[in-house]
N, C-alpha and C positions, 0 to 999 in steps of 0.2 A: 839227386834226381836224374831220371832217364831223360835223354834228348831222343826224340822219336820224330824223324822227319816224314812229312806225307808224301805221297807220289807226286803230287803237283809241285810242291816245294823242290823235290829233288830234280824233277824236270826243269823248273826255272832255274836252279843254280847251274844246270848241264848247259842251258840255253845261254845263260849269260857268259859260262866260259866260252862256248863255241863262238859267240858274236865277238868278244874281246880277241879270243886266240887268231881270227881270221886277221886281225891286225898286227897283234904282238902276242905270241905263245907265252913268253916268260911273263908278262903282265898278267895274263888269263890265269895262269896258275897261282900267280901272287895274290890276286884277287880273291880267287876260290878259296884258297888256303886261309886268307884273312877272314873271310865271311865263315869258314868251317870253324875257325878258333874263336871267333867272337860269340858264335852261338853256343860254342863249348862252355863258355862262361855262364851260361844260364843254368847249367846243372848244379852249380853251387848258389848262384844267386839269381833265382827265377824272377826276381821281381826287378832285375837292372833295367828292364825296357819300361818306356812308358805306357801310359793307359792307351789302348787301341782306338782307333776311330770307329772301327765295327766293335760293337757292344759284345763284351766277353772276351776280349783279346787285349794283346798286348804288344807293343812294337819295339823292336831293338833297332837302333840306328847303327849302321855299320860305319864307323868312323873312316873317314879318308875315302868314301866310296859314295856313290848316289843310290845306294841299297838300303831297304829297310827289310827287316823280317818280322812278319806278323806270326803272332803264336799265343797258344793257350796254355794254362795251367791247369792240368788236371791230375788230381790226387798226387802220385808220386812221379808224375811225367811232366816233361815241358813238351808240348806238340808244336812242331814248326808247320805252319799252314800253310805260308806262301813267302816267297822272295820277291819283293816289287822294287822296281826302279823308281826312284823319286819323282821323276818327272812325269810318270804315268799317272793317269787317272785312277783314283783308289776305288777297288770294287765294294758294293754295298754289302755283300756277304763274303766271307772266305771260309 
């Protein structure tokens, strides 16, 4: 399957990297790469994430981080909808 990142999800990844990089550039790159690699697994295993809190979505917990990736499976694509910090309130729609 093809992985497709939405504009908001891409911006959220960049914002997370920026925030972490303000304190530790190496850690920011490491976490961003870990998120990217974890999402890459969905190309082969799109049902690896759990059922999402928002109807029609799934959630991939990014191990070792406080982040979750919300996504939707559509035909031959995995659409990455959002990168969310687990401590933040979950949106009603993604």
